[in-house]
Structure formats: structure tokens, C-alpha cells
C-alpha positions, 0 to 999 in steps of 0.5 A: 833272189828278190825276184824269186821271193817276190813271185813266191805264193805263200802257203799257211797250214790251217789246224781244225776239222773243216766242214769238208772233212779235211783236218788240215788245210792250206790258205794260199796267198797270192796277188792275183787269184784266177779261177778256171784253167781254161786257155783263157785262164792260162793265158791271163795267168802267165800275162800276171805272172811276167808283169811280176805278180803273184798268181795262182791258178785254180782248177777244178779238174785235172788238165789246164787248157780247157776245150784245146786240151779236151778234144778241139785241135781244129781251130777256126783260123783262115777256114772260112770262105770270103774273109781271112781272120788270122790278122787278127791273132796276135798277142799271147794267142799268137805266142800259144800257136808259135809255141805249137809249131815249135813243137811240130817242127814247123816254126818256119812255115808258121813264120813264112806264113805270117810274113807272106799274109797268105792262108794255111789252115793246117798250121793253126791246127794241133792235136790235143795233148800237144796243146796240153804240154804248151800250156803245162810248159808255159805256166811252169816257165812263167812261175805260176802256182796251179792248183788243180783238183780244187773246186769252189766250194758250192755253198759259202765259197766266197768271202767279200768285204763289201762288193769285193771277193776277199777269199774264195774256198775250195771243196777240198778245204783250201782257201785262197786269198788275193787282192784281185780275182779273175773268172775264167771258167765257162760256167761263170762260177765264181761271178755267180757265186759273189753275187754278180747278176748273170744272163742265162739262155738267148737275150731277144732282140729288144735288149740291146737292139740286135737282129741276130741273136734271140730265137731264129725262125728265119735261118736254114743253117742246121735245119733238117732236109728230110721230113722225119716223124717225130712220134714213137709210133709214126703218126700217133701223137699219143705214143709220145716223142722219140729222143732229140725231139722237144715238145713245144713251139719254137717260139717268136722270131727275135724273142728271148728264152732259156735255151742255150747252146747245144753241148757235146764232147769232143773226140780225137779220132784217127785214120790209123788203126795202130793208134786207135783206142776202140769206142766200146759199147756203152753199158746204158745203150739203148738202140731208141735213143737213135731212132731219130738219126735212123729215120733220118738216114731211111729218109735218105739223109746222109751223116757224113763222116768227119775228115781228118783235120788235125795233125797225124791223121786225126780229126776232132769231131763233136757236132760236125752234122746236126745229128753227130754229137749233140743231144738237143735240148738236154743241157738247158739246166746245167750253167745253173745246176749244182755239181751233182746235177751237172755230173748226171748231166755230163754222164748222160751226154757221154753215154749219148755220144758213145753210143751215137758213136757205136750206132753209126759204127754197127748199126745195119740202118746206117750202112757204108755210107752213113 
């Protein structure tokens, strides 16, 4: 009973009207508050709970697991030529994959692979919904208190005592106070709200004496292998640029800029017709948005279809080809944007990739090969 009482997170009702319009809200007390229900956030919460601490995991959305439950099931483990990276997987990360193996009834094969030191890429892969079941069970078993749908207030979301965070405020009126706070979001929103210095964009070589960061003009990775006219009216610069082409020079090798890695939605697709949900034509579909793809294909380029690389005949494509997911350049302002602007950008990205799949399946320019 003492152990159970120690793990309980205390919730107090506060009376009064908050600026969010909530008439009554809760104050949640914990030893450790983890903001962000990504896979890192879940693992951190489980670790803290098993150490006997009161922990609350705060997630702005409805799902735990981040990218692992949002389409990315094809883990990049033991799928590289020339080296094997599975020996680096240990601790709770390895415990996660053991739980995945249990879900698929392949635990014996998984343990045999670990003992033998061989490669088996398929044993490290999973369907997103299976990963979500694992994460949900894990936090429940560990006694983690999970607050879903709790987003850090956009303004005055953090109360500090000196340099230390003492309380965070959610835009639904809930407050969480703890001795320690951990930011496990992809965007670093809690860090930024707390006034921690952040860097957005590519840092140049000179910053830390590195050679592989910053602007890269010396690589052919992901570069076009066909010549494509970038103008709306081919050959006419005054007609403007087609969607997906950015104006301006590429920059100087090794220097920094404010560009960030491309974003795109990961999709869980299947080759089994009975398990499919049709990708419909988006309401705002505009064929001109895919003129870059059309011209690339017309020039002899190929956008090959993804392969079924995760269990049950499924695949998890995002941007397996440089024209098959990313809408280049749209997202550079996302990390520092407010919530409303982020929602607009997310909608733009979703509409683009939904329209792209419609284009690939229905546009005569694609043909049978793609």
C-alpha cells in the first residue's frame, strides 16, 4: 500500500475561471513531468516510474509513441550495407522490441538472432498500431499517469523560480507542478517556452569544427538525375516557378542557414485489397502542384513504388524518393511558428501528400511504371 500511495499523482481541483474559459481545472503534482508523448517520452516515463518516482506524461495529442505510431514502422536497424547496428540497441529500447516480438509471436526468433549476432531486418519492424499497443500497455503497467490532449499554453505556459521550471500551464486549464521537467517533444516547445537557447536551421562547419553539417554542395545524394525546366512556362523565367522549386542560390559549401530537414507524413499502406482504405482525391487538389513530378517523369525519371517492408504486407513510405513525399521548403518556419500557423502548415503538407498519391494513381502522365 505504501508503494502504491507513493506513486499516486495528486490532483487538486481549483475553483475559478481561467483565461482559456475553463471554469474548473486541475493541478497535478508529480516528482517528474515529461512533456511530449514521443517514444523517447514514453521510455523516459517508464524509467522514472520504475525508479519509484511519481511521474506524469503530458501529450498534446491523443496518441503515445510519436513517429513509431504515426506511420514509421520500418526501423533502420540492420538494413545497411557494410555494417551492423543492432548491437547498439539495448536497455529499454531493446525491451520495446522484445515486446513487439511478443505481439507477433516471434520472440524465440528474436532471441535467437540476438544470441547469434546475425542480421534479420524484419525482426526489428512493426505495424504502427502494434507499437501503440505496446506503448499504452507499458505506461499502464509502470503506473505512469498520462494526460492526453494537454498542450502547453502558447503564452505564459511556464512558471519558473529563478532558472528552474516549477509549473507548466496547459491551454485546457490544467497545471502540472513537479520537481523536474523533461522536454521530449520533437519541436522542443517546453525548452523554448522556458527561455532556453535554441538553434533552428543548419549550423555551419565552423561552429563546432565539423565537416558534414551546413550547406552541402558536394553531394549527389537525393539530387535529380534528369534535367527539369523549373518555370511555369518552360524557358520563361517571368512566368514564375512551379511548385516545389525554390528561388535563390543554393548557398556556399559548409556555411549555415535557416533551412531545416524536410517533413512529410508517413503512411501505412498495404498490398492486401481487403485491408485498404481508399486514398481519396483531396478537396483542394490542383494538378499544377505536381508539375515537377510530371516533368521529371516525362524526362525519363522513375518514382518507383514502395515495397512491403513491415509485417502483414504493409509499407511505411514517407519520402523514399525525393519526389514522393516531401514538399520542399514549405516547413522552414514550422519550429518557431505558433499553434495556428503550425496547423495551417500541417494541413498544407497533408493535402500535398494526399494529392500526390492521387496523382501517382490517376494522372495519365504517370503511366503503369510510375
